[in-house]
DRENBA-980402 format. One record per atom (N, C-alpha, C): residue number from 1; x, y, z. Coordinates in nm, 3 decimals, decimal comma. Layout:
N
<rec NUM; <X; Y; Z>>
...
# end
This chain:
208
<rec 1; <2,420; -0,283; 1,008>>
<rec 1; <2,281; -0,275; 1,054>>
<rec 1; <2,194; -0,368; 0,970>>
<rec 2; <2,108; -0,441; 1,035>>
<rec 2; <2,021; -0,535; 0,967>>
<rec 2; <1,883; -0,472; 0,944>>
<rec 3; <1,838; -0,468; 0,821>>
<rec 3; <1,707; -0,415; 0,787>>
<rec 3; <1,611; -0,530; 0,760>>
<rec 4; <1,485; -0,509; 0,793>>
<rec 4; <1,385; -0,612; 0,764>>
<rec 4; <1,305; -0,581; 0,639>>
<rec 5; <1,320; -0,460; 0,586>>
<rec 5; <1,241; -0,420; 0,471>>
<rec 5; <1,307; -0,304; 0,398>>
<rec 6; <1,279; -0,295; 0,268>>
<rec 6; <1,330; -0,186; 0,185>>
<rec 6; <1,212; -0,118; 0,118>>
<rec 7; <1,202; 0,012; 0,136>>
<rec 7; <1,097; 0,092; 0,073>>
<rec 7; <1,162; 0,175; -0,037>>
<rec 8; <1,114; 0,160; -0,159>>
<rec 8; <1,173; 0,230; -0,272>>
<rec 8; <1,086; 0,346; -0,319>>
<rec 9; <1,151; 0,456; -0,352>>
<rec 9; <1,092; 0,561; -0,434>>
<rec 9; <1,085; 0,505; -0,577>>
<rec 10; <1,016; 0,571; -0,667>>
<rec 10; <1,005; 0,520; -0,804>>
<rec 10; <1,086; 0,604; -0,904>>
<rec 11; <1,044; 0,730; -0,927>>
<rec 11; <1,110; 0,813; -1,028>>
<rec 11; <1,254; 0,845; -0,988>>
<rec 12; <1,347; 0,816; -1,078>>
<rec 12; <1,487; 0,844; -1,050>>
<rec 12; <1,552; 0,740; -0,962>>
<rec 13; <1,474; 0,643; -0,917>>
<rec 13; <1,526; 0,536; -0,831>>
<rec 13; <1,512; 0,401; -0,899>>
<rec 14; <1,394; 0,374; -0,953>>
<rec 14; <1,368; 0,247; -1,021>>
<rec 14; <1,352; 0,263; -1,172>>
<rec 15; <1,305; 0,380; -1,215>>
<rec 15; <1,292; 0,402; -1,360>>
<rec 15; <1,293; 0,549; -1,393>>
<rec 16; <1,299; 0,578; -1,525>>
<rec 16; <1,299; 0,716; -1,576>>
<rec 16; <1,197; 0,725; -1,688>>
<rec 17; <1,088; 0,797; -1,662>>
<rec 17; <0,984; 0,815; -1,763>>
<rec 17; <0,972; 0,962; -1,804>>
<rec 18; <1,077; 1,039; -1,782>>
<rec 18; <1,068; 1,184; -1,803>>
<rec 18; <1,052; 1,222; -1,950>>
<rec 19; <1,107; 1,144; -2,040>>
<rec 19; <1,090; 1,177; -2,183>>
<rec 19; <0,945; 1,161; -2,225>>
<rec 20; <0,882; 1,053; -2,181>>
<rec 20; <0,741; 1,032; -2,213>>
<rec 20; <0,654; 1,136; -2,144>>
<rec 21; <0,688; 1,169; -2,019>>
<rec 21; <0,612; 1,272; -1,947>>
<rec 21; <0,619; 1,405; -2,020>>
<rec 22; <0,738; 1,443; -2,065>>
<rec 22; <0,755; 1,570; -2,135>>
<rec 22; <0,672; 1,574; -2,263>>
<rec 23; <0,670; 1,463; -2,335>>
<rec 23; <0,588; 1,458; -2,457>>
<rec 23; <0,440; 1,474; -2,425>>
<rec 24; <0,397; 1,410; -2,317>>
<rec 24; <0,257; 1,422; -2,276>>
<rec 24; <0,223; 1,563; -2,234>>
<rec 25; <0,311; 1,626; -2,158>>
<rec 25; <0,287; 1,763; -2,113>>
<rec 25; <0,281; 1,859; -2,231>>
<rec 26; <0,371; 1,842; -2,327>>
<rec 26; <0,372; 1,930; -2,444>>
<rec 26; <0,248; 1,910; -2,530>>
<rec 27; <0,201; 1,788; -2,538>>
<rec 27; <0,078; 1,760; -2,611>>
<rec 27; <-0,040; 1,832; -2,545>>
<rec 28; <-0,041; 1,831; -2,412>>
<rec 28; <-0,149; 1,897; -2,337>>
<rec 28; <-0,148; 2,048; -2,357>>
<rec 29; <-0,031; 2,109; -2,341>>
<rec 29; <-0,024; 2,255; -2,351>>
<rec 29; <-0,051; 2,302; -2,494>>
<rec 30; <-0,010; 2,223; -2,591>>
<rec 30; <-0,039; 2,259; -2,731>>
<rec 30; <-0,190; 2,261; -2,755>>
<rec 31; <-0,261; 2,165; -2,696>>
<rec 31; <-0,406; 2,160; -2,714>>
<rec 31; <-0,476; 2,277; -2,648>>
<rec 32; <-0,409; 2,338; -2,549>>
<rec 32; <-0,467; 2,452; -2,478>>
<rec 32; <-0,417; 2,586; -2,532>>
<rec 33; <-0,331; 2,582; -2,632>>
<rec 33; <-0,279; 2,705; -2,690>>
<rec 33; <-0,167; 2,768; -2,609>>
<rec 34; <-0,105; 2,690; -2,523>>
<rec 34; <0,008; 2,738; -2,443>>
<rec 34; <0,136; 2,709; -2,520>>
<rec 35; <0,218; 2,810; -2,543>>
<rec 35; <0,335; 2,795; -2,628>>
<rec 35; <0,455; 2,732; -2,557>>
<rec 36; <0,458; 2,737; -2,426>>
<rec 36; <0,573; 2,686; -2,354>>
<rec 36; <0,590; 2,536; -2,375>>
<rec 37; <0,714; 2,495; -2,407>>
<rec 37; <0,747; 2,354; -2,421>>
<rec 37; <0,845; 2,313; -2,312>>
<rec 38; <0,836; 2,188; -2,270>>
<rec 38; <0,926; 2,137; -2,166>>
<rec 38; <1,007; 2,021; -2,222>>
<rec 39; <1,118; 1,993; -2,157>>
<rec 39; <1,203; 1,880; -2,193>>
<rec 39; <1,208; 1,782; -2,076>>
<rec 40; <1,272; 1,669; -2,097>>
<rec 40; <1,287; 1,573; -1,989>>
<rec 40; <1,364; 1,633; -1,871>>
<rec 41; <1,455; 1,726; -1,900>>
<rec 41; <1,529; 1,791; -1,792>>
<rec 41; <1,437; 1,875; -1,705>>
<rec 42; <1,339; 1,940; -1,765>>
<rec 42; <1,241; 2,018; -1,689>>
<rec 42; <1,159; 1,927; -1,598>>
<rec 43; <1,121; 1,812; -1,650>>
<rec 43; <1,042; 1,717; -1,570>>
<rec 43; <1,124; 1,664; -1,454>>
<rec 44; <1,252; 1,639; -1,478>>
<rec 44; <1,339; 1,587; -1,371>>
<rec 44; <1,350; 1,687; -1,256>>
<rec 45; <1,340; 1,815; -1,286>>
<rec 45; <1,351; 1,917; -1,181>>
<rec 45; <1,238; 1,907; -1,080>>
<rec 46; <1,122; 1,860; -1,124>>
<rec 46; <1,005; 1,856; -1,035>>
<rec 46; <0,967; 1,713; -0,996>>
<rec 47; <1,033; 1,615; -1,056>>
<rec 47; <1,000; 1,476; -1,026>>
<rec 47; <1,017; 1,449; -0,877>>
<rec 48; <0,922; 1,378; -0,822>>
<rec 48; <0,926; 1,347; -0,679>>
<rec 48; <0,830; 1,431; -0,598>>
<rec 49; <0,780; 1,539; -0,658>>
<rec 49; <0,680; 1,622; -0,590>>
<rec 49; <0,540; 1,577; -0,632>>
<rec 50; <0,438; 1,605; -0,550>>
<rec 50; <0,300; 1,574; -0,591>>
<rec 50; <0,268; 1,641; -0,725>>
<rec 51; <0,182; 1,578; -0,803>>
<rec 51; <0,154; 1,621; -0,940>>
<rec 51; <0,112; 1,768; -0,948>>
<rec 52; <0,023; 1,811; -0,858>>
<rec 52; <-0,026; 1,949; -0,862>>
<rec 52; <0,088; 2,049; -0,846>>
<rec 53; <0,183; 2,015; -0,761>>
<rec 53; <0,298; 2,103; -0,739>>
<rec 53; <0,387; 2,105; -0,863>>
<rec 54; <0,405; 1,988; -0,925>>
<rec 54; <0,485; 1,980; -1,048>>
<rec 54; <0,430; 2,073; -1,156>>
<rec 55; <0,299; 2,069; -1,173>>
<rec 55; <0,235; 2,150; -1,278>>
<rec 55; <0,244; 2,299; -1,247>>
<rec 56; <0,219; 2,336; -1,123>>
<rec 56; <0,223; 2,478; -1,085>>
<rec 56; <0,365; 2,533; -1,098>>
<rec 57; <0,464; 2,454; -1,060>>
<rec 57; <0,604; 2,497; -1,071>>
<rec 57; <0,644; 2,513; -1,218>>
<rec 58; <0,599; 2,422; -1,302>>
<rec 58; <0,638; 2,422; -1,443>>
<rec 58; <0,563; 2,528; -1,522>>
<rec 59; <0,436; 2,550; -1,486>>
<rec 59; <0,353; 2,648; -1,556>>
<rec 59; <0,296; 2,749; -1,455>>
<rec 60; <0,382; 2,829; -1,394>>
<rec 60; <0,337; 2,918; -1,286>>
<rec 60; <0,230; 3,017; -1,332>>
<rec 61; <0,120; 3,019; -1,259>>
<rec 61; <0,013; 3,115; -1,285>>
<rec 61; <-0,077; 3,086; -1,402>>
<rec 62; <-0,048; 2,983; -1,479>>
<rec 62; <-0,126; 2,958; -1,601>>
<rec 62; <-0,262; 2,893; -1,573>>
<rec 63; <-0,277; 2,832; -1,457>>
<rec 63; <-0,404; 2,766; -1,428>>
<rec 63; <-0,520; 2,865; -1,415>>
<rec 64; <-0,487; 2,990; -1,385>>
<rec 64; <-0,592; 3,092; -1,372>>
<rec 64; <-0,665; 3,111; -1,504>>
<rec 65; <-0,590; 3,119; -1,612>>
<rec 65; <-0,650; 3,138; -1,744>>
<rec 65; <-0,680; 3,006; -1,815>>
<rec 66; <-0,626; 2,897; -1,760>>
<rec 66; <-0,649; 2,765; -1,819>>
<rec 66; <-0,690; 2,669; -1,707>>
<rec 67; <-0,814; 2,679; -1,661>>
<rec 67; <-0,860; 2,600; -1,547>>
<rec 67; <-0,857; 2,449; -1,569>>
<rec 68; <-0,849; 2,406; -1,694>>
<rec 68; <-0,843; 2,261; -1,721>>
<rec 68; <-0,699; 2,212; -1,737>>
<rec 69; <-0,602; 2,299; -1,709>>
<rec 69; <-0,461; 2,264; -1,731>>
<rec 69; <-0,423; 2,136; -1,658>>
<rec 70; <-0,457; 2,128; -1,530>>
<rec 70; <-0,417; 2,013; -1,448>>
<rec 70; <-0,473; 1,883; -1,506>>
<rec 71; <-0,601; 1,883; -1,535>>
<rec 71; <-0,665; 1,761; -1,587>>
<rec 71; <-0,614; 1,725; -1,726>>
<rec 72; <-0,589; 1,828; -1,807>>
<rec 72; <-0,542; 1,803; -1,944>>
<rec 72; <-0,401; 1,745; -1,945>>
<rec 73; <-0,314; 1,803; -1,862>>
<rec 73; <-0,177; 1,751; -1,852>>
<rec 73; <-0,179; 1,607; -1,802>>
<rec 74; <-0,260; 1,581; -1,701>>
<rec 74; <-0,269; 1,446; -1,645>>
<rec 74; <-0,317; 1,346; -1,750>>
<rec 75; <-0,421; 1,382; -1,824>>
<rec 75; <-0,477; 1,291; -1,924>>
<rec 75; <-0,379; 1,263; -2,037>>
<rec 76; <-0,311; 1,367; -2,084>>
<rec 76; <-0,216; 1,349; -2,194>>
<rec 76; <-0,093; 1,271; -2,149>>
<rec 77; <-0,046; 1,300; -2,028>>
<rec 77; <0,068; 1,225; -1,976>>
<rec 77; <0,032; 1,078; -1,960>>
<rec 78; <-0,087; 1,052; -1,909>>
<rec 78; <-0,134; 0,914; -1,893>>
<rec 78; <-0,132; 0,840; -2,026>>
<rec 79; <-0,187; 0,903; -2,130>>
<rec 79; <-0,194; 0,838; -2,261>>
<rec 79; <-0,056; 0,805; -2,316>>
<rec 80; <0,037; 0,898; -2,303>>
<rec 80; <0,171; 0,877; -2,359>>
<rec 80; <0,247; 0,772; -2,279>>
<rec 81; <0,243; 0,783; -2,146>>
<rec 81; <0,320; 0,689; -2,064>>
<rec 81; <0,263; 0,547; -2,074>>
<rec 82; <0,131; 0,535; -2,078>>
<rec 82; <0,073; 0,401; -2,093>>
<rec 82; <0,115; 0,338; -2,226>>
<rec 83; <0,133; 0,420; -2,328>>
<rec 83; <0,172; 0,370; -2,459>>
<rec 83; <0,323; 0,344; -2,466>>
<rec 84; <0,403; 0,437; -2,415>>
<rec 84; <0,548; 0,429; -2,431>>
<rec 84; <0,620; 0,375; -2,309>>
<rec 85; <0,561; 0,395; -2,191>>
<rec 85; <0,628; 0,352; -2,069>>
<rec 85; <0,749; 0,438; -2,038>>
<rec 86; <0,834; 0,386; -1,952>>
<rec 86; <0,957; 0,454; -1,917>>
<rec 86; <1,071; 0,354; -1,925>>
<rec 87; <1,189; 0,396; -1,885>>
<rec 87; <1,306; 0,308; -1,887>>
<rec 87; <1,336; 0,260; -1,747>>
<rec 88; <1,313; 0,131; -1,722>>
<rec 88; <1,352; 0,073; -1,593>>
<rec 88; <1,504; 0,068; -1,589>>
<rec 89; <1,563; 0,113; -1,481>>
<rec 89; <1,709; 0,115; -1,473>>
<rec 89; <1,765; -0,026; -1,481>>
<rec 90; <1,884; -0,037; -1,533>>
<rec 90; <1,951; -0,166; -1,549>>
<rec 90; <1,961; -0,237; -1,414>>
<rec 91; <1,918; -0,361; -1,412>>
<rec 91; <1,929; -0,442; -1,291>>
<rec 91; <1,812; -0,434; -1,197>>
<rec 92; <1,713; -0,351; -1,228>>
<rec 92; <1,600; -0,334; -1,135>>
<rec 92; <1,516; -0,460; -1,124>>
<rec 93; <1,475; -0,517; -1,236>>
<rec 93; <1,386; -0,633; -1,228>>
<rec 93; <1,453; -0,751; -1,161>>
<rec 94; <1,573; -0,786; -1,204>>
<rec 94; <1,643; -0,899; -1,144>>
<rec 94; <1,684; -0,868; -1,001>>
<rec 95; <1,717; -0,742; -0,975>>
<rec 95; <1,756; -0,702; -0,840>>
<rec 95; <1,642; -0,710; -0,742>>
<rec 96; <1,525; -0,657; -0,781>>
<rec 96; <1,408; -0,663; -0,695>>
<rec 96; <1,369; -0,808; -0,668>>
<rec 97; <1,375; -0,891; -0,770>>
<rec 97; <1,342; -1,033; -0,753>>
<rec 97; <1,434; -1,099; -0,651>>
<rec 98; <1,564; -1,068; -0,658>>
<rec 98; <1,660; -1,126; -0,564>>
<rec 98; <1,640; -1,069; -0,423>>
<rec 99; <1,619; -0,939; -0,414>>
<rec 99; <1,603; -0,875; -0,283>>
<rec 99; <1,477; -0,923; -0,212>>
<rec 100; <1,372; -0,952; -0,289>>
<rec 100; <1,244; -0,995; -0,231>>
<rec 100; <1,254; -1,130; -0,162>>
<rec 101; <1,359; -1,206; -0,192>>
<rec 101; <1,378; -1,334; -0,125>>
<rec 101; <1,434; -1,316; 0,016>>
<rec 102; <1,488; -1,196; 0,042>>
<rec 102; <1,551; -1,169; 0,171>>
<rec 102; <1,481; -1,059; 0,249>>
<rec 103; <1,416; -0,966; 0,179>>
<rec 103; <1,352; -0,851; 0,242>>
<rec 103; <1,208; -0,835; 0,192>>
<rec 104; <1,125; -0,773; 0,274>>
<rec 104; <0,995; -0,728; 0,225>>
<rec 104; <1,018; -0,599; 0,145>>
<rec 105; <0,961; -0,591; 0,027>>
<rec 105; <0,983; -0,478; -0,062>>
<rec 105; <0,856; -0,394; -0,071>>
<rec 106; <0,871; -0,262; -0,055>>
<rec 106; <0,758; -0,170; -0,059>>
<rec 106; <0,789; -0,053; -0,152>>
<rec 107; <0,684; 0,015; -0,196>>
<rec 107; <0,698; 0,134; -0,280>>
<rec 107; <0,623; 0,250; -0,217>>
<rec 108; <0,687; 0,367; -0,212>>
<rec 108; <0,622; 0,490; -0,168>>
<rec 108; <0,665; 0,602; -0,262>>
<rec 109; <0,567; 0,665; -0,326>>
<rec 109; <0,597; 0,768; -0,426>>
<rec 109; <0,493; 0,879; -0,420>>
<rec 110; <0,532; 0,996; -0,467>>
<rec 110; <0,438; 1,108; -0,477>>
<rec 110; <0,360; 1,106; -0,608>>
<rec 111; <0,371; 0,999; -0,684>>
<rec 111; <0,306; 0,993; -0,815>>
<rec 111; <0,155; 0,973; -0,804>>
<rec 112; <0,088; 0,977; -0,919>>
<rec 112; <-0,055; 0,950; -0,926>>
<rec 112; <-0,078; 0,798; -0,928>>
<rec 113; <-0,200; 0,755; -0,899>>
<rec 113; <-0,227; 0,612; -0,889>>
<rec 113; <-0,210; 0,540; -1,023>>
<rec 114; <-0,255; 0,603; -1,133>>
<rec 114; <-0,239; 0,538; -1,263>>
<rec 114; <-0,093; 0,524; -1,300>>
<rec 115; <-0,011; 0,618; -1,256>>
<rec 115; <0,132; 0,615; -1,285>>
<rec 115; <0,197; 0,497; -1,215>>
<rec 116; <0,158; 0,474; -1,090>>
<rec 116; <0,211; 0,361; -1,013>>
<rec 116; <0,179; 0,229; -1,082>>
<rec 117; <0,054; 0,211; -1,123>>
<rec 117; <0,015; 0,086; -1,187>>
<rec 117; <0,084; 0,068; -1,322>>
<rec 118; <0,105; 0,179; -1,394>>
<rec 118; <0,174; 0,171; -1,523>>
<rec 118; <0,319; 0,132; -1,505>>
<rec 119; <0,383; 0,190; -1,404>>
<rec 119; <0,521; 0,154; -1,372>>
<rec 119; <0,533; 0,004; -1,343>>
<rec 120; <0,445; -0,047; -1,259>>
<rec 120; <0,448; -0,188; -1,222>>
<rec 120; <0,429; -0,278; -1,343>>
<rec 121; <0,341; -0,236; -1,432>>
<rec 121; <0,315; -0,315; -1,553>>
<rec 121; <0,436; -0,318; -1,645>>
<rec 122; <0,498; -0,203; -1,665>>
<rec 122; <0,611; -0,196; -1,758>>
<rec 122; <0,737; -0,262; -1,703>>
<rec 123; <0,760; -0,250; -1,573>>
<rec 123; <0,881; -0,308; -1,515>>
<rec 123; <0,859; -0,451; -1,467>>
<rec 124; <0,732; -0,495; -1,462>>
<rec 124; <0,697; -0,634; -1,431>>
<rec 124; <0,756; -0,681; -1,298>>
<rec 125; <0,728; -0,607; -1,190>>
<rec 125; <0,779; -0,646; -1,059>>
<rec 125; <0,670; -0,654; -0,953>>
<rec 126; <0,544; -0,641; -0,993>>
<rec 126; <0,436; -0,634; -0,894>>
<rec 126; <0,433; -0,756; -0,803>>
<rec 127; <0,473; -0,872; -0,855>>
<rec 127; <0,468; -0,995; -0,776>>
<rec 127; <0,568; -0,996; -0,661>>
<rec 128; <0,663; -0,903; -0,662>>
<rec 128; <0,764; -0,898; -0,557>>
<rec 128; <0,736; -0,789; -0,453>>
<rec 129; <0,629; -0,714; -0,471>>
<rec 129; <0,600; -0,600; -0,385>>
<rec 129; <0,502; -0,639; -0,274>>
<rec 130; <0,542; -0,613; -0,150>>
<rec 130; <0,458; -0,649; -0,034>>
<rec 130; <0,354; -0,543; -0,001>>
<rec 131; <0,379; -0,420; -0,045>>
<rec 131; <0,285; -0,311; -0,019>>
<rec 131; <0,329; -0,186; -0,091>>
<rec 132; <0,234; -0,095; -0,115>>
<rec 132; <0,268; 0,027; -0,188>>
<rec 132; <0,171; 0,139; -0,154>>
<rec 133; <0,217; 0,261; -0,172>>
<rec 133; <0,132; 0,378; -0,154>>
<rec 133; <0,185; 0,490; -0,242>>
<rec 134; <0,096; 0,580; -0,280>>
<rec 134; <0,137; 0,697; -0,358>>
<rec 134; <0,042; 0,811; -0,324>>
<rec 135; <0,084; 0,932; -0,357>>
<rec 135; <0,004; 1,050; -0,328>>
<rec 135; <-0,132; 1,043; -0,396>>
<rec 136; <-0,136; 0,984; -0,515>>
<rec 136; <-0,262; 0,972; -0,587>>
<rec 136; <-0,361; 0,878; -0,522>>
<rec 137; <-0,312; 0,784; -0,441>>
<rec 137; <-0,399; 0,690; -0,370>>
<rec 137; <-0,443; 0,744; -0,235>>
<rec 138; <-0,346; 0,787; -0,155>>
<rec 138; <-0,376; 0,826; -0,017>>
<rec 138; <-0,393; 0,975; 0,003>>
<rec 139; <-0,336; 1,056; -0,088>>
<rec 139; <-0,340; 1,201; -0,071>>
<rec 139; <-0,246; 1,252; 0,035>>
<rec 140; <-0,158; 1,164; 0,085>>
<rec 140; <-0,067; 1,201; 0,193>>
<rec 140; <0,068; 1,245; 0,138>>
<rec 141; <0,139; 1,332; 0,213>>
<rec 141; <0,277; 1,363; 0,177>>
<rec 141; <0,364; 1,240; 0,203>>
<rec 142; <0,481; 1,239; 0,143>>
<rec 142; <0,564; 1,119; 0,146>>
<rec 142; <0,603; 1,076; 0,287>>
<rec 143; <0,636; 1,170; 0,375>>
<rec 143; <0,676; 1,129; 0,510>>
<rec 143; <0,562; 1,061; 0,584>>
<rec 144; <0,439; 1,108; 0,563>>
<rec 144; <0,324; 1,046; 0,627>>
<rec 144; <0,294; 0,909; 0,566>>
<rec 145; <0,318; 0,894; 0,437>>
<rec 145; <0,302; 0,762; 0,375>>
<rec 145; <0,401; 0,663; 0,434>>
<rec 146; <0,524; 0,709; 0,458>>
<rec 146; <0,625; 0,621; 0,517>>
<rec 146; <0,587; 0,580; 0,658>>
<rec 147; <0,539; 0,675; 0,735>>
<rec 147; <0,496; 0,645; 0,872>>
<rec 147; <0,381; 0,544; 0,870>>
<rec 148; <0,287; 0,566; 0,782>>
<rec 148; <0,173; 0,474; 0,773>>
<rec 148; <0,217; 0,336; 0,726>>
<rec 149; <0,315; 0,331; 0,637>>
<rec 149; <0,367; 0,203; 0,590>>
<rec 149; <0,431; 0,126; 0,705>>
<rec 150; <0,507; 0,196; 0,787>>
<rec 150; <0,568; 0,131; 0,904>>
<rec 150; <0,463; 0,072; 0,995>>
<rec 151; <0,360; 0,149; 1,023>>
<rec 151; <0,257; 0,106; 1,116>>
<rec 151; <0,171; -0,005; 1,058>>
<rec 152; <0,133; 0,009; 0,933>>
<rec 152; <0,044; -0,089; 0,869>>
<rec 152; <0,106; -0,227; 0,861>>
<rec 153; <0,235; -0,232; 0,829>>
<rec 153; <0,302; -0,361; 0,809>>
<rec 153; <0,395; -0,398; 0,925>>
<rec 154; <0,390; -0,319; 1,032>>
<rec 154; <0,471; -0,345; 1,151>>
<rec 154; <0,619; -0,362; 1,116>>
<rec 155; <0,671; -0,267; 1,041>>
<rec 155; <0,811; -0,271; 0,999>>
<rec 155; <0,899; -0,224; 1,114>>
<rec 156; <0,995; -0,306; 1,152>>
<rec 156; <1,081; -0,274; 1,266>>
<rec 156; <1,206; -0,197; 1,225>>
<rec 157; <1,267; -0,235; 1,114>>
<rec 157; <1,391; -0,170; 1,070>>
<rec 157; <1,387; -0,146; 0,919>>
<rec 158; <1,297; -0,059; 0,874>>
<rec 158; <1,291; -0,031; 0,730>>
<rec 158; <1,396; 0,071; 0,688>>
<rec 159; <1,424; 0,076; 0,559>>
<rec 159; <1,511; 0,178; 0,502>>
<rec 159; <1,442; 0,230; 0,377>>
<rec 160; <1,453; 0,361; 0,355>>
<rec 160; <1,394; 0,421; 0,236>>
<rec 160; <1,504; 0,453; 0,136>>
<rec 161; <1,486; 0,412; 0,012>>
<rec 161; <1,584; 0,435; -0,094>>
<rec 161; <1,527; 0,535; -0,193>>
<rec 162; <1,599; 0,646; -0,214>>
<rec 162; <1,552; 0,749; -0,305>>
<rec 162; <1,666; 0,826; -0,368>>
<rec 163; <1,631; 0,930; -0,444>>
<rec 163; <1,732; 1,000; -0,523>>
<rec 163; <1,734; 1,151; -0,505>>
<rec 164; <1,655; 1,204; -0,412>>
<rec 164; <1,648; 1,350; -0,398>>
<rec 164; <1,656; 1,393; -0,252>>
<rec 165; <1,681; 1,523; -0,234>>
<rec 165; <1,680; 1,579; -0,099>>
<rec 165; <1,542; 1,567; -0,036>>
<rec 166; <1,438; 1,572; -0,119>>
<rec 166; <1,303; 1,554; -0,069>>
<rec 166; <1,282; 1,415; -0,012>>
<rec 167; <1,338; 1,315; -0,078>>
<rec 167; <1,331; 1,178; -0,026>>
<rec 167; <1,406; 1,167; 0,107>>
<rec 168; <1,521; 1,230; 0,111>>
<rec 168; <1,603; 1,231; 0,233>>
<rec 168; <1,525; 1,293; 0,349>>
<rec 169; <1,462; 1,407; 0,324>>
<rec 169; <1,387; 1,476; 0,429>>
<rec 169; <1,265; 1,395; 0,473>>
<rec 170; <1,198; 1,333; 0,378>>
<rec 170; <1,080; 1,252; 0,411>>
<rec 170; <1,118; 1,135; 0,500>>
<rec 171; <1,228; 1,070; 0,468>>
<rec 171; <1,275; 0,958; 0,550>>
<rec 171; <1,310; 1,006; 0,691>>
<rec 172; <1,378; 1,120; 0,698>>
<rec 172; <1,416; 1,176; 0,828>>
<rec 172; <1,293; 1,207; 0,911>>
<rec 173; <1,194; 1,271; 0,850>>
<rec 173; <1,071; 1,307; 0,922>>
<rec 173; <0,994; 1,184; 0,969>>
<rec 174; <1,009; 1,074; 0,895>>
<rec 174; <0,939; 0,951; 0,930>>
<rec 174; <1,019; 0,864; 1,026>>
<rec 175; <1,142; 0,907; 1,057>>
<rec 175; <1,226; 0,829; 1,147>>
<rec 175; <1,280; 0,702; 1,083>>
<rec 176; <1,304; 0,708; 0,952>>
<rec 176; <1,352; 0,593; 0,877>>
<rec 176; <1,490; 0,623; 0,819>>
<rec 177; <1,580; 0,526; 0,821>>
<rec 177; <1,710; 0,542; 0,759>>
<rec 177; <1,694; 0,565; 0,609>>
<rec 178; <1,786; 0,642; 0,552>>
<rec 178; <1,778; 0,678; 0,411>>
<rec 178; <1,903; 0,633; 0,338>>
<rec 179; <1,885; 0,576; 0,220>>
<rec 179; <1,996; 0,543; 0,132>>
<rec 179; <1,974; 0,614; -0,001>>
<rec 180; <2,083; 0,663; -0,058>>
<rec 180; <2,077; 0,753; -0,173>>
<rec 180; <2,131; 0,686; -0,299>>
<rec 181; <2,056; 0,697; -0,409>>
<rec 181; <2,105; 0,650; -0,539>>
<rec 181; <2,144; 0,772; -0,622>>
<rec 182; <2,271; 0,780; -0,654>>
<rec 182; <2,325; 0,900; -0,718>>
<rec 182; <2,300; 0,904; -0,868>>
<rec 183; <2,248; 0,796; -0,925>>
<rec 183; <2,220; 0,793; -1,069>>
<rec 183; <2,085; 0,856; -1,104>>
<rec 184; <2,011; 0,902; -1,004>>
<rec 184; <1,877; 0,955; -1,024>>
<rec 184; <1,873; 1,100; -1,065>>
<rec 185; <1,770; 1,171; -1,019>>
<rec 185; <1,744; 1,307; -1,066>>
<rec 185; <1,799; 1,417; -0,976>>
<rec 186; <1,828; 1,387; -0,851>>
<rec 186; <1,862; 1,494; -0,758>>
<rec 186; <1,983; 1,464; -0,671>>
<rec 187; <1,994; 1,539; -0,563>>
<rec 187; <2,107; 1,527; -0,471>>
<rec 187; <2,056; 1,499; -0,331>>
<rec 188; <2,145; 1,450; -0,247>>
<rec 188; <2,116; 1,429; -0,106>>
<rec 188; <2,246; 1,448; -0,028>>
<rec 189; <2,234; 1,479; 0,099>>
<rec 189; <2,352; 1,509; 0,179>>
<rec 189; <2,378; 1,409; 0,290>>
<rec 190; <2,272; 1,362; 0,353>>
<rec 190; <2,290; 1,271; 0,466>>
<rec 190; <2,221; 1,138; 0,435>>
<rec 191; <2,300; 1,031; 0,438>>
<rec 191; <2,246; 0,900; 0,404>>
<rec 191; <2,334; 0,792; 0,467>>
<rec 192; <2,274; 0,675; 0,484>>
<rec 192; <2,347; 0,561; 0,541>>
<rec 192; <2,444; 0,504; 0,440>>
<rec 193; <2,403; 0,501; 0,313>>
<rec 193; <2,487; 0,449; 0,206>>
<rec 193; <2,448; 0,516; 0,075>>
<rec 194; <2,541; 0,512; -0,021>>
<rec 194; <2,520; 0,575; -0,151>>
<rec 194; <2,557; 0,476; -0,261>>
<rec 195; <2,477; 0,472; -0,368>>
<rec 195; <2,501; 0,377; -0,476>>
<rec 195; <2,492; 0,449; -0,611>>
<rec 196; <2,584; 0,413; -0,702>>
<rec 196; <2,579; 0,472; -0,836>>
<rec 196; <2,521; 0,377; -0,940>>
<rec 197; <2,468; 0,264; -0,896>>
<rec 197; <2,397; 0,172; -0,985>>
<rec 197; <2,306; 0,084; -0,901>>
<rec 198; <2,201; 0,032; -0,964>>
<rec 198; <2,110; -0,055; -0,890>>
<rec 198; <2,175; -0,190; -0,861>>
<rec 199; <2,266; -0,232; -0,949>>
<rec 199; <2,337; -0,357; -0,924>>
<rec 199; <2,418; -0,350; -0,795>>
<rec 200; <2,484; -0,236; -0,772>>
<rec 200; <2,564; -0,222; -0,649>>
<rec 200; <2,474; -0,217; -0,527>>
<rec 201; <2,358; -0,154; -0,540>>
<rec 201; <2,261; -0,152; -0,430>>
<rec 201; <2,218; -0,294; -0,397>>
<rec 202; <2,187; -0,371; -0,499>>
<rec 202; <2,143; -0,509; -0,478>>
<rec 202; <2,250; -0,591; -0,408>>
<rec 203; <2,373; -0,580; -0,455>>
<rec 203; <2,483; -0,654; -0,394>>
<rec 203; <2,501; -0,615; -0,248>>
<rec 204; <2,491; -0,487; -0,219>>
<rec 204; <2,506; -0,439; -0,082>>
<rec 204; <2,404; -0,506; 0,010>>
<rec 205; <2,278; -0,501; -0,027>>
<rec 205; <2,174; -0,555; 0,059>>
<rec 205; <2,181; -0,707; 0,070>>
<rec 206; <2,218; -0,774; -0,036>>
<rec 206; <2,227; -0,920; -0,032>>
<rec 206; <2,341; -0,967; 0,057>>
<rec 207; <2,442; -0,881; 0,074>>
<rec 207; <2,558; -0,918; 0,155>>
<rec 207; <2,548; -0,874; 0,300>>
<rec 208; <2,440; -0,806; 0,337>>
<rec 208; <2,425; -0,764; 0,477>>
<rec 208; <2,399; -0,884; 0,567>>
# end
C-alpha cells in the first residue's frame, strides 16, 4: 500500500520524557504538601492521554482539596522538561529527515502546546514537519485531530504511527491505517505493521 503522508504520535513514539515529567510532578506535589511520589513508570501508564486525565488518574480525588494541583503540576513539569528535555529515540532525527523527502510528515498528540514546542526544539525536527496539532492547541480528542488533519491538508492515504491501544483506537475512529511501534509505552492489537526500532520503521517506509 502506498501512503502519501505519515502522522506521528510523540510520547513513546518519537521520544521519552517520562523521567523529567516525573521529577516535575514530584516537585509540584511536594510544594503542595502531597506525599505521593511518582516514577517514570507511573507517567508511562498515563502517557498519551490529555493532561487533565493524566493528573486525575495519577492523583485521584486530590484536586478537591488542592484546587491548584493541575496548574502547579503543569508549571513544574514545564520548567523541568524545558531545562532537561527528553530522550529522542535512536534514529528519529535522521529518520524523519529522510522520510520527509518522500512523505509529508505530521504530528498529532494529546500533549499540551508548550510540550509540543519543547519536543520540537530538543529533537530539532521542526523543519521537516508539514503540520501538527495537540490537545493543548485544539482541545480536541486525538481521533478528531486526525480527522481534521486529513481534511485540512487533503491527505488521501495517511497512516498514523503510535505506541498504545489508545493510538490504535484513535486511528480506527478516524478511518486511518495504524502502525505500531513496540518500543514505546503501551500495547496494540490491530495494525498494518509493527516495528521494534525507529530505524526499521524508516527503512520500511523508504522501501515502499
